[in-house]
Each structure stands twice: as structure tokens, then as C-alpha cells.
All heavy atoms as TSV, in Angstrom:
chain	resi	resn	atom	element	x	y	z
A	1	MET	N	N	86.200	133.599	63.869
A	1	MET	CA	C	86.722	132.347	63.346
A	1	MET	C	C	88.224	132.211	63.635
A	1	MET	O	O	88.699	131.109	63.919
A	1	MET	CB	C	86.441	132.299	61.843
A	1	MET	CG	C	86.805	131.008	61.201
A	1	MET	SD	S	85.744	129.713	61.837
A	1	MET	CE	C	86.282	128.363	60.893
A	2	LYS	N	N	88.937	133.332	63.534
A	2	LYS	CA	C	90.369	133.295	63.799
A	2	LYS	C	C	90.655	132.910	65.255
A	2	LYS	O	O	91.607	132.207	65.544
A	2	LYS	CB	C	91.015	134.642	63.484
A	2	LYS	CG	C	91.122	134.942	62.016
A	2	LYS	CD	C	91.811	136.270	61.788
A	2	LYS	CE	C	91.894	136.594	60.317
A	2	LYS	NZ	N	92.550	137.886	60.068
A	3	LYS	N	N	89.796	133.376	66.177
A	3	LYS	CA	C	89.991	133.059	67.585
A	3	LYS	C	C	89.813	131.574	67.852
A	3	LYS	O	O	90.532	130.986	68.660
A	3	LYS	CB	C	89.024	133.864	68.448
A	3	LYS	CG	C	89.334	135.339	68.502
A	3	LYS	CD	C	88.370	136.067	69.398
A	3	LYS	CE	C	88.681	137.557	69.419
A	3	LYS	NZ	N	87.740	138.288	70.282
A	4	VAL	N	N	88.874	130.944	67.162
A	4	VAL	CA	C	88.629	129.514	67.340
A	4	VAL	C	C	89.822	128.714	66.838
A	4	VAL	O	O	90.300	127.794	67.508
A	4	VAL	CB	C	87.331	129.089	66.610
A	4	VAL	CG1	C	87.167	127.577	66.629
A	4	VAL	CG2	C	86.121	129.776	67.216
A	5	ILE	N	N	90.342	129.071	65.686
A	5	ILE	CA	C	91.502	128.375	65.119
A	5	ILE	C	C	92.720	128.579	66.015
A	5	ILE	O	O	93.468	127.642	66.276
A	5	ILE	CB	C	91.780	128.862	63.679
A	5	ILE	CG1	C	90.636	128.430	62.765
A	5	ILE	CG2	C	93.106	128.315	63.171
A	5	ILE	CD1	C	90.707	128.998	61.367
A	6	LEU	N	N	92.892	129.774	66.526
A	6	LEU	CA	C	94.014	130.058	67.420
A	6	LEU	C	C	93.892	129.267	68.719
A	6	LEU	O	O	94.879	128.721	69.222
A	6	LEU	CB	C	94.086	131.556	67.710
A	6	LEU	CG	C	95.262	132.032	68.556
A	6	LEU	CD1	C	96.581	131.693	67.870
A	6	LEU	CD2	C	95.171	133.521	68.804
A	7	ALA	N	N	92.686	129.164	69.249
A	7	ALA	CA	C	92.472	128.404	70.479
A	7	ALA	C	C	92.751	126.919	70.257
A	7	ALA	O	O	93.385	126.260	71.096
A	7	ALA	CB	C	91.046	128.598	70.977
A	8	ILE	N	N	92.304	126.377	69.142
A	8	ILE	CA	C	92.559	124.965	68.828
A	8	ILE	C	C	94.051	124.721	68.654
A	8	ILE	O	O	94.588	123.724	69.126
A	8	ILE	CB	C	91.767	124.530	67.580
A	8	ILE	CG1	C	90.266	124.518	67.910
A	8	ILE	CG2	C	92.213	123.165	67.083
A	8	ILE	CD1	C	89.372	124.297	66.711
A	9	ALA	N	N	94.740	125.637	67.997
A	9	ALA	CA	C	96.184	125.497	67.804
A	9	ALA	C	C	96.913	125.545	69.150
A	9	ALA	O	O	97.849	124.773	69.382
A	9	ALA	CB	C	96.697	126.594	66.883
A	10	ALA	N	N	96.480	126.417	70.039
A	10	ALA	CA	C	97.114	126.516	71.351
A	10	ALA	C	C	96.906	125.229	72.152
A	10	ALA	O	O	97.836	124.740	72.795
A	10	ALA	CB	C	96.553	127.712	72.113
A	11	ILE	N	N	95.729	124.678	72.098
A	11	ILE	CA	C	95.453	123.420	72.792
A	11	ILE	C	C	96.303	122.296	72.207
A	11	ILE	O	O	96.852	121.475	72.942
A	11	ILE	CB	C	93.948	123.083	72.724
A	11	ILE	CG1	C	93.164	124.078	73.574
A	11	ILE	CG2	C	93.680	121.659	73.196
A	11	ILE	CD1	C	91.666	124.001	73.403
A	12	ALA	N	N	96.439	122.250	70.890
A	12	ALA	CA	C	97.251	121.219	70.238
A	12	ALA	C	C	98.716	121.323	70.669
A	12	ALA	O	O	99.374	120.301	70.907
A	12	ALA	CB	C	97.126	121.327	68.725
A	13	VAL	N	N	99.225	122.522	70.791
A	13	VAL	CA	C	100.616	122.719	71.218
A	13	VAL	C	C	100.799	122.227	72.648
A	13	VAL	O	O	101.770	121.529	72.960
A	13	VAL	CB	C	101.027	124.205	71.080
A	13	VAL	CG1	C	102.340	124.485	71.790
A	13	VAL	CG2	C	101.115	124.585	69.614
A	14	VAL	N	N	99.865	122.557	73.524
A	14	VAL	CA	C	99.958	122.123	74.921
A	14	VAL	C	C	99.908	120.600	75.005
A	14	VAL	O	O	100.678	119.976	75.742
A	14	VAL	CB	C	98.834	122.757	75.764
A	14	VAL	CG1	C	98.754	122.122	77.142
A	14	VAL	CG2	C	99.037	124.256	75.872
A	15	VAL	N	N	99.032	119.970	74.246
A	15	VAL	CA	C	98.922	118.512	74.250
A	15	VAL	C	C	100.213	117.874	73.738
A	15	VAL	O	O	100.702	116.902	74.313
A	15	VAL	CB	C	97.699	118.044	73.427
A	15	VAL	CG1	C	97.717	116.547	73.195
A	15	VAL	CG2	C	96.407	118.457	74.121
A	16	CYS	N	N	100.776	118.422	72.678
A	16	CYS	CA	C	102.035	117.877	72.139
A	16	CYS	C	C	103.156	117.967	73.167
A	16	CYS	O	O	103.910	117.013	73.350
A	16	CYS	CB	C	102.434	118.615	70.868
A	16	CYS	SG	S	101.424	118.198	69.448
A	17	PHE	N	N	103.278	119.089	73.849
A	17	PHE	CA	C	104.323	119.238	74.856
A	17	PHE	C	C	104.095	118.316	76.043
A	17	PHE	O	O	105.036	117.788	76.612
A	17	PHE	CB	C	104.440	120.687	75.330
A	17	PHE	CG	C	105.232	121.558	74.408
A	17	PHE	CD1	C	104.655	122.654	73.800
A	17	PHE	CD2	C	106.563	121.288	74.141
A	17	PHE	CE1	C	105.377	123.457	72.948
A	17	PHE	CE2	C	107.304	122.080	73.291
A	17	PHE	CZ	C	106.700	123.171	72.685
A	18	SER	N	N	102.845	118.107	76.409
A	18	SER	CA	C	102.586	117.245	77.559
A	18	SER	C	C	102.962	115.798	77.272
A	18	SER	O	O	103.404	115.081	78.152
A	18	SER	CB	C	101.125	117.341	77.990
A	18	SER	OG	O	100.282	116.776	77.006
A	19	PHE	N	N	102.795	115.344	76.031
A	19	PHE	CA	C	103.163	113.972	75.692
A	19	PHE	C	C	104.663	113.801	75.526
A	19	PHE	O	O	105.228	112.778	75.884
A	19	PHE	CB	C	102.454	113.503	74.421
A	19	PHE	CG	C	101.014	113.158	74.634
A	19	PHE	CD1	C	100.030	113.826	73.933
A	19	PHE	CD2	C	100.633	112.188	75.536
A	19	PHE	CE1	C	98.694	113.522	74.122
A	19	PHE	CE2	C	99.305	111.870	75.739
A	19	PHE	CZ	C	98.331	112.543	75.030
A	20	THR	N	N	105.346	114.786	74.995
A	20	THR	CA	C	106.779	114.653	74.747
A	20	THR	C	C	107.614	114.920	75.989
A	20	THR	O	O	108.746	114.467	76.069
A	20	THR	CB	C	107.241	115.606	73.626
A	20	THR	OG1	O	106.917	116.948	73.993
A	20	THR	CG2	C	106.587	115.247	72.313
A	21	SER	N	N	107.069	115.635	76.976
A	21	SER	CA	C	107.855	115.955	78.154
A	21	SER	C	C	107.686	114.937	79.278
A	21	SER	O	O	108.276	115.080	80.320
A	21	SER	CB	C	107.478	117.348	78.668
A	21	SER	OG	O	106.139	117.344	79.103
A	22	CYS	N	N	106.873	113.926	79.070
A	22	CYS	CA	C	106.663	112.922	80.111
A	22	CYS	C	C	107.932	112.097	80.309
A	22	CYS	O	O	108.583	111.705	79.354
A	22	CYS	CB	C	105.526	111.973	79.742
A	22	CYS	SG	S	103.923	112.753	79.773
A	23	LYS	N	N	108.228	111.839	81.553
A	23	LYS	CA	C	109.381	111.014	81.879
A	23	LYS	C	C	109.015	109.561	81.611
A	23	LYS	O	O	108.009	109.066	82.091
A	23	LYS	CB	C	109.760	111.226	83.341
A	23	LYS	CG	C	111.062	110.598	83.723
A	23	LYS	CD	C	111.409	110.970	85.149
A	23	LYS	CE	C	112.734	110.351	85.523
A	23	LYS	NZ	N	113.096	110.658	86.900
A	24	LYS	N	N	109.839	108.866	80.859
A	24	LYS	CA	C	109.545	107.494	80.473
A	24	LYS	C	C	110.234	106.466	81.359
A	24	LYS	O	O	110.105	105.289	81.142
A	24	LYS	CB	C	109.961	107.266	79.024
A	24	LYS	CG	C	109.328	108.218	78.028
A	24	LYS	CD	C	107.894	107.885	77.776
A	24	LYS	CE	C	107.371	108.668	76.606
A	24	LYS	NZ	N	106.365	109.614	76.882
A	25	THR	N	N	110.974	106.914	82.360
A	25	THR	CA	C	111.662	105.985	83.253
A	25	THR	C	C	111.328	106.299	84.704
A	25	THR	O	O	110.939	107.414	85.036
A	25	THR	CB	C	113.190	106.055	83.085
A	25	THR	OG1	O	113.620	107.375	83.387
A	25	THR	CG2	C	113.612	105.666	81.687
A	26	CYS	N	N	111.472	105.293	85.539
A	26	CYS	CA	C	111.274	105.445	86.984
A	26	CYS	C	C	112.610	105.185	87.676
A	26	CYS	O	O	113.329	104.276	87.305
A	26	CYS	CB	C	110.258	104.424	87.497
A	26	CYS	SG	S	108.622	104.577	86.791
A	27	THR	N	N	112.898	105.973	88.683
A	27	THR	CA	C	114.072	105.729	89.504
A	27	THR	C	C	113.608	104.970	90.738
A	27	THR	O	O	112.798	105.475	91.513
A	27	THR	CB	C	114.746	107.048	89.907
A	27	THR	OG1	O	115.093	107.759	88.715
A	27	THR	CG2	C	115.983	106.801	90.737
A	28	CYS	N	N	114.109	103.761	90.896
A	28	CYS	CA	C	113.690	102.893	92.001
A	28	CYS	C	C	114.860	102.671	92.958
A	28	CYS	O	O	115.970	102.382	92.531
A	28	CYS	CB	C	113.195	101.549	91.464
A	28	CYS	SG	S	111.752	101.697	90.397
A	29	LYS	N	N	114.563	102.803	94.251
A	29	LYS	CA	C	115.565	102.576	95.292
A	29	LYS	C	C	115.090	101.432	96.178
A	29	LYS	O	O	113.931	101.381	96.566
A	29	LYS	CB	C	115.756	103.822	96.145
A	29	LYS	CG	C	116.342	104.986	95.389
A	29	LYS	CD	C	116.516	106.188	96.287
A	29	LYS	CE	C	117.074	107.361	95.513
A	29	LYS	NZ	N	117.229	108.550	96.356
A	30	THR	N	N	116.005	100.532	96.490
A	30	THR	CA	C	115.720	99.430	97.403
A	30	THR	C	C	116.269	99.795	98.773
A	30	THR	O	O	117.457	100.089	98.914
A	30	THR	CB	C	116.367	98.124	96.902
A	30	THR	OG1	O	115.914	97.869	95.579
A	30	THR	CG2	C	115.996	96.968	97.786
A	31	TYR	N	N	115.388	99.812	99.772
A	31	TYR	CA	C	115.762	100.158	101.140
A	31	TYR	C	C	115.758	98.925	102.028
A	31	TYR	O	O	114.924	98.044	101.878
A	31	TYR	CB	C	114.762	101.160	101.737
A	31	TYR	CG	C	114.845	102.540	101.168
A	31	TYR	CD1	C	114.046	102.927	100.098
A	31	TYR	CD2	C	115.698	103.485	101.714
A	31	TYR	CE1	C	114.102	104.210	99.588
A	31	TYR	CE2	C	115.765	104.775	101.214
A	31	TYR	CZ	C	114.960	105.130	100.147
A	31	TYR	OH	O	115.027	106.400	99.644
A	32	LEU	N	N	116.696	98.885	102.952
A	32	LEU	CA	C	116.731	97.856	103.990
A	32	LEU	C	C	117.133	98.538	105.292
A	32	LEU	O	O	118.238	99.083	105.393
A	32	LEU	CB	C	117.713	96.741	103.635
A	32	LEU	CG	C	117.804	95.592	104.640
A	32	LEU	CD1	C	116.446	94.893	104.769
A	32	LEU	CD2	C	118.847	94.590	104.205
A	33	ASP	N	N	116.243	98.553	106.254
A	33	ASP	CA	C	116.455	99.218	107.545
A	33	ASP	C	C	116.884	100.671	107.385
A	33	ASP	O	O	117.790	101.150	108.069
A	33	ASP	CB	C	117.478	98.460	108.395
A	33	ASP	CG	C	116.931	97.130	108.885
A	33	ASP	OD1	O	115.698	97.042	109.081
A	33	ASP	OD2	O	117.729	96.198	109.059
A	34	GLY	N	N	116.264	101.378	106.454
A	34	GLY	CA	C	116.529	102.798	106.268
A	34	GLY	C	C	117.720	103.131	105.403
A	34	GLY	O	O	117.968	104.295	105.128
A	35	GLU	N	N	118.469	102.140	104.956
A	35	GLU	CA	C	119.637	102.378	104.109
A	35	GLU	C	C	119.325	101.987	102.673
A	35	GLU	O	O	118.689	100.965	102.429
A	35	GLU	CB	C	120.832	101.565	104.603
A	35	GLU	CG	C	121.346	102.000	105.958
A	35	GLU	CD	C	122.589	101.236	106.363
A	35	GLU	OE1	O	123.362	100.839	105.468
A	35	GLU	OE2	O	122.770	101.018	107.560
A	36	VAL	N	N	119.811	102.785	101.722
A	36	VAL	CA	C	119.629	102.479	100.308
A	36	VAL	C	C	120.590	101.372	99.926
A	36	VAL	O	O	121.806	101.526	100.034
A	36	VAL	CB	C	119.867	103.727	99.426
A	36	VAL	CG1	C	119.728	103.385	97.959
A	36	VAL	CG2	C	118.898	104.840	99.802
A	37	MET	N	N	120.034	100.242	99.508
A	37	MET	CA	C	120.869	99.100	99.119
A	37	MET	C	C	121.241	99.168	97.639
A	37	MET	O	O	122.347	98.795	97.265
A	37	MET	CB	C	120.144	97.787	99.407
A	37	MET	CG	C	119.760	97.620	100.878
A	37	MET	SD	S	121.107	97.840	102.032
A	37	MET	CE	C	122.053	96.378	101.756
A	38	SER	N	N	120.308	99.624	96.805
A	38	SER	CA	C	120.598	99.751	95.378
A	38	SER	C	C	119.654	100.770	94.759
A	38	SER	O	O	118.580	101.055	95.285
A	38	SER	CB	C	120.449	98.405	94.671
A	38	SER	OG	O	119.103	97.966	94.714
A	39	THR	N	N	120.086	101.329	93.641
A	39	THR	CA	C	119.293	102.287	92.871
A	39	THR	C	C	119.347	101.866	91.419
A	39	THR	O	O	120.407	101.494	90.913
A	39	THR	CB	C	119.868	103.710	93.018
A	39	THR	OG1	O	119.883	104.056	94.402
A	39	THR	CG2	C	119.030	104.714	92.272
A	40	ARG	N	N	118.188	101.920	90.760
A	40	ARG	CA	C	118.153	101.569	89.342
A	40	ARG	C	C	117.085	102.397	88.642
A	40	ARG	O	O	116.177	102.923	89.273
A	40	ARG	CB	C	117.881	100.084	89.161
A	40	ARG	CG	C	116.507	99.655	89.592
A	40	ARG	CD	C	116.261	98.178	89.245
A	40	ARG	NE	N	114.857	97.876	89.343
A	40	ARG	CZ	C	114.286	97.176	90.323
A	40	ARG	NH1	N	115.034	96.706	91.301
A	40	ARG	NH2	N	113.006	96.957	90.326
A	41	GLU	N	N	117.215	102.510	87.332
A	41	GLU	CA	C	116.205	103.187	86.527
A	41	GLU	C	C	115.494	102.150	85.679
A	41	GLU	O	O	116.137	101.360	84.989
A	41	GLU	CB	C	116.837	104.262	85.656
A	41	GLU	CG	C	117.245	105.483	86.439
A	41	GLU	CD	C	117.456	106.697	85.566
A	41	GLU	OE1	O	116.993	106.704	84.415
A	41	GLU	OE2	O	118.090	107.638	86.050
A	42	ASP	N	N	114.177	102.137	85.762
A	42	ASP	CA	C	113.368	101.204	85.002
A	42	ASP	C	C	112.529	101.962	83.988
A	42	ASP	O	O	112.063	103.061	84.258
A	42	ASP	CB	C	112.424	100.415	85.922
A	42	ASP	CG	C	113.158	99.459	86.840
A	42	ASP	OD1	O	114.246	99.011	86.451
A	42	ASP	OD2	O	112.643	99.178	87.930
A	43	VAL	N	N	112.309	101.327	82.847
A	43	VAL	CA	C	111.413	101.895	81.855
A	43	VAL	C	C	109.994	101.731	82.366
A	43	VAL	O	O	109.632	100.688	82.901
A	43	VAL	CB	C	111.593	101.185	80.495
A	43	VAL	CG1	C	110.588	101.693	79.484
A	43	VAL	CG2	C	113.001	101.368	79.982
A	44	ASP	N	N	109.199	102.768	82.231
A	44	ASP	CA	C	107.828	102.787	82.720
A	44	ASP	C	C	106.927	101.972	81.788
A	44	ASP	O	O	106.495	102.471	80.765
A	44	ASP	CB	C	107.354	104.231	82.797
A	44	ASP	CG	C	105.955	104.358	83.345
A	44	ASP	OD1	O	105.469	103.403	83.973
A	44	ASP	OD2	O	105.349	105.423	83.149
A	45	PRO	N	N	106.631	100.710	82.112
A	45	PRO	CA	C	105.806	99.903	81.220
A	45	PRO	C	C	104.321	100.198	81.367
A	45	PRO	O	O	103.848	100.516	82.447
A	45	PRO	CB	C	106.114	98.474	81.660
A	45	PRO	CG	C	106.482	98.599	83.085
A	45	PRO	CD	C	107.109	99.962	83.240
A	46	GLN	N	N	103.605	100.101	80.289
A	46	GLN	CA	C	102.148	100.181	80.219
A	46	GLN	C	C	101.585	101.489	80.747
A	46	GLN	O	O	100.431	101.541	81.153
A	46	GLN	CB	C	101.527	99.009	80.963
A	46	GLN	CG	C	101.996	97.666	80.470
A	46	GLN	CD	C	101.606	96.541	81.407
A	46	GLN	OE1	O	100.987	96.769	82.432
A	46	GLN	NE2	N	101.962	95.323	81.039
A	47	GLY	N	N	102.354	102.531	80.789
A	47	GLY	CA	C	101.858	103.836	81.183
A	47	GLY	C	C	101.449	103.972	82.638
A	47	GLY	O	O	100.713	104.873	82.989
A	48	LYS	N	N	101.911	103.089	83.511
A	48	LYS	CA	C	101.578	103.183	84.929
A	48	LYS	C	C	102.408	104.261	85.591
A	48	LYS	O	O	103.450	104.659	85.091
A	48	LYS	CB	C	101.840	101.847	85.636
A	48	LYS	CG	C	100.908	100.745	85.226
A	48	LYS	CD	C	101.199	99.499	86.038
A	48	LYS	CE	C	100.277	98.366	85.642
A	48	LYS	NZ	N	100.562	97.147	86.416
A	49	LYS	N	N	101.964	104.711	86.744
A	49	LYS	CA	C	102.727	105.675	87.519
A	49	LYS	C	C	103.880	104.963	88.216
A	49	LYS	O	O	103.767	103.802	88.596
A	49	LYS	CB	C	101.840	106.326	88.578
A	49	LYS	CG	C	100.755	107.189	88.003
A	49	LYS	CD	C	99.938	107.795	89.125
A	49	LYS	CE	C	98.840	108.661	88.577
A	49	LYS	NZ	N	98.014	109.236	89.662
A	50	CYS	N	N	104.966	105.668	88.400
A	50	CYS	CA	C	106.137	105.077	89.061
A	50	CYS	C	C	105.818	104.637	90.483
A	50	CYS	O	O	106.291	103.603	90.943
A	50	CYS	CB	C	107.284	106.072	89.071
A	50	CYS	SG	S	107.952	106.430	87.435
A	51	SER	N	N	104.998	105.399	91.168
A	51	SER	CA	C	104.696	105.082	92.561
A	51	SER	C	C	103.921	103.774	92.708
A	51	SER	O	O	103.879	103.193	93.789
A	51	SER	CB	C	103.898	106.222	93.196
A	51	SER	OG	O	102.686	106.426	92.490
A	52	GLU	N	N	103.309	103.283	91.635
A	52	GLU	CA	C	102.554	102.031	91.687
A	52	GLU	C	C	103.456	100.794	91.699
A	52	GLU	O	O	102.999	99.698	92.003
A	52	GLU	CB	C	101.589	101.941	90.508
A	52	GLU	CG	C	100.494	102.983	90.549
A	52	GLU	CD	C	99.607	102.945	89.334
A	52	GLU	OE1	O	99.794	102.083	88.449
A	52	GLU	OE2	O	98.710	103.794	89.250
A	53	PHE	N	N	104.734	100.943	91.370
A	53	PHE	CA	C	105.641	99.797	91.289
A	53	PHE	C	C	106.229	99.406	92.630
A	53	PHE	O	O	106.549	98.259	92.859
A	53	PHE	CB	C	106.785	100.066	90.309
A	53	PHE	CG	C	106.324	100.193	88.894
A	53	PHE	CD1	C	106.454	101.381	88.215
A	53	PHE	CD2	C	105.737	99.124	88.243
A	53	PHE	CE1	C	106.024	101.508	86.914
A	53	PHE	CE2	C	105.298	99.240	86.944
A	53	PHE	CZ	C	105.442	100.435	86.288
A	54	GLY	N	N	106.398	100.351	93.510
A	54	GLY	CA	C	107.090	100.076	94.761
A	54	GLY	C	C	106.152	99.788	95.906
A	54	GLY	O	O	104.962	100.088	95.873
A	55	GLU	N	N	106.736	99.194	96.936
A	55	GLU	CA	C	106.025	98.974	98.185
A	55	GLU	C	C	107.026	99.152	99.320
A	55	GLU	O	O	108.000	98.410	99.416
A	55	GLU	CB	C	105.423	97.577	98.228
A	55	GLU	CG	C	104.557	97.339	99.433
A	55	GLU	CD	C	103.843	96.007	99.394
A	55	GLU	OE1	O	103.564	95.506	98.299
A	55	GLU	OE2	O	103.582	95.471	100.477
A	56	VAL	N	N	106.789	100.155	100.141
A	56	VAL	CA	C	107.707	100.476	101.233
A	56	VAL	C	C	106.963	100.349	102.554
A	56	VAL	O	O	105.839	100.815	102.698
A	56	VAL	CB	C	108.268	101.908	101.082
A	56	VAL	CG1	C	109.128	102.286	102.265
A	56	VAL	CG2	C	109.067	102.031	99.808
A	57	ILE	N	N	107.603	99.719	103.505
A	57	ILE	CA	C	107.086	99.619	104.865
A	57	ILE	C	C	108.012	100.442	105.744
A	57	ILE	O	O	109.229	100.300	105.684
A	57	ILE	CB	C	107.064	98.154	105.337
A	57	ILE	CG1	C	106.149	97.332	104.451
A	57	ILE	CG2	C	106.628	98.073	106.787
A	57	ILE	CD1	C	106.256	95.837	104.674
A	58	GLU	N	N	107.426	101.327	106.545
A	58	GLU	CA	C	108.240	102.162	107.430
A	58	GLU	C	C	107.998	101.738	108.869
A	58	GLU	O	O	106.864	101.696	109.339
A	58	GLU	CB	C	107.897	103.629	107.247
A	58	GLU	CG	C	108.893	104.544	107.894
A	58	GLU	CD	C	108.770	105.972	107.407
A	58	GLU	OE1	O	108.285	106.198	106.301
A	58	GLU	OE2	O	109.183	106.850	108.177
A	59	SER	N	N	109.078	101.366	109.551
A	59	SER	CA	C	109.000	100.923	110.933
A	59	SER	C	C	110.091	101.629	111.728
A	59	SER	O	O	111.267	101.601	111.345
A	59	SER	CB	C	109.195	99.408	111.011
A	59	SER	OG	O	109.200	98.968	112.338
A	60	ASN	N	N	109.705	102.271	112.807
A	60	ASN	CA	C	110.641	103.025	113.641
A	60	ASN	C	C	111.388	104.083	112.840
A	60	ASN	O	O	112.572	104.335	113.065
A	60	ASN	CB	C	111.636	102.104	114.342
A	60	ASN	CG	C	110.960	101.171	115.321
A	60	ASN	OD1	O	109.954	101.549	115.931
A	60	ASN	ND2	N	111.484	99.979	115.463
A	61	GLY	N	N	110.718	104.677	111.859
A	61	GLY	CA	C	111.327	105.712	111.038
A	61	GLY	C	C	112.299	105.209	109.995
A	61	GLY	O	O	112.999	105.987	109.369
A	62	LYS	N	N	112.364	103.880	109.781
A	62	LYS	CA	C	113.279	103.295	108.797
A	62	LYS	C	C	112.481	102.610	107.710
A	62	LYS	O	O	111.550	101.853	107.989
A	62	LYS	CB	C	114.225	102.296	109.462
A	62	LYS	CG	C	115.151	102.930	110.467
A	62	LYS	CD	C	116.080	101.918	111.061
A	62	LYS	CE	C	117.027	102.569	112.068
A	62	LYS	NZ	N	117.947	101.588	112.634
A	63	LYS	N	N	112.851	102.874	106.462
A	63	LYS	CA	C	112.159	102.292	105.315
A	63	LYS	C	C	112.734	100.918	104.965
A	63	LYS	O	O	113.934	100.694	105.061
A	63	LYS	CB	C	112.326	103.180	104.082
A	63	LYS	CG	C	111.686	104.527	104.175
A	63	LYS	CD	C	111.916	105.306	102.885
A	63	LYS	CE	C	111.353	106.692	102.942
A	63	LYS	NZ	N	111.613	107.434	101.695
A	64	THR	N	N	111.848	100.035	104.528
A	64	THR	CA	C	112.249	98.747	103.996
A	64	THR	C	C	111.350	98.451	102.801
A	64	THR	O	O	110.132	98.557	102.909
A	64	THR	CB	C	112.105	97.619	105.042
A	64	THR	OG1	O	112.953	97.917	106.153
A	64	THR	CG2	C	112.494	96.276	104.469
A	65	GLY	N	N	111.951	98.139	101.666
A	65	GLY	CA	C	111.180	97.810	100.475
A	65	GLY	C	C	111.675	98.564	99.249
A	65	GLY	O	O	112.801	99.069	99.224
A	66	LEU	N	N	110.820	98.614	98.225
A	66	LEU	CA	C	111.149	99.250	96.954
A	66	LEU	C	C	110.336	100.517	96.807
A	66	LEU	O	O	109.111	100.503	96.925
A	66	LEU	CB	C	110.848	98.298	95.801
A	66	LEU	CG	C	111.156	98.784	94.392
A	66	LEU	CD1	C	112.667	98.930	94.200
A	66	LEU	CD2	C	110.595	97.820	93.375
A	67	GLU	N	N	111.020	101.648	96.547
A	67	GLU	CA	C	110.364	102.935	96.356
A	67	GLU	C	C	110.730	103.472	94.976
A	67	GLU	O	O	111.911	103.619	94.660
A	67	GLU	CB	C	110.810	103.928	97.436
A	67	GLU	CG	C	110.160	105.289	97.322
A	67	GLU	CD	C	110.621	106.218	98.418
A	67	GLU	OE1	O	111.840	106.464	98.516
A	67	GLU	OE2	O	109.763	106.682	99.169
A	68	CYS	N	N	109.725	103.726	94.147
A	68	CYS	CA	C	109.958	104.230	92.792
A	68	CYS	C	C	109.346	105.605	92.634
A	68	CYS	O	O	108.252	105.875	93.097
A	68	CYS	CB	C	109.356	103.277	91.776
A	68	CYS	SG	S	110.099	101.639	91.774
A	69	ARG	N	N	110.055	106.465	91.921
A	69	ARG	CA	C	109.593	107.825	91.615
A	69	ARG	C	C	109.870	108.146	90.187
A	69	ARG	O	O	110.763	107.669	89.597
A	69	ARG	CB	C	110.284	108.857	92.496
A	69	ARG	CG	C	109.918	108.695	93.930
A	69	ARG	CD	C	110.552	109.762	94.731
A	69	ARG	NE	N	110.187	109.541	96.131
A	69	ARG	CZ	C	110.544	110.319	97.098
A	69	ARG	NH1	N	111.257	111.374	96.853
A	69	ARG	NH2	N	110.177	110.074	98.319
């Protein structure tokens, strides 16, 4: 019985740390012909991944668009 309680407690601790350690902001860079035009930090709305916000097109090895991480 002690092992079951200990296992549940360990899982609860891991879950708590995973929720509190999540990054709540995205760093977004705007590229034009491979050069960074601006950088900003956005709050991550609705629990989406940062990579879902940007759209980058790469042509001749140069990025153009918004890239969020």
C-alpha cells in the first residue's frame, strides 16, 4: 500500500512541475530577405504551440515571414 501511495505522490509531483515550468510566452521574429526586422514576445493564447503562430517562406536560403518559438 505504501508503494502505491508513493507512486501516486511521485506522479503528482511530476505533473505539478510540468504545468508550472511551461513557458507562457513565444518569441517571434519577423524576417525579410533573411534579415531580422523585429523581435517581440507574445503571450501564448489558448494553449497553442508557438510554432503554430508563424509562417516562414525560405527562398534562396533567405527567410521571409514570422517565426515563433
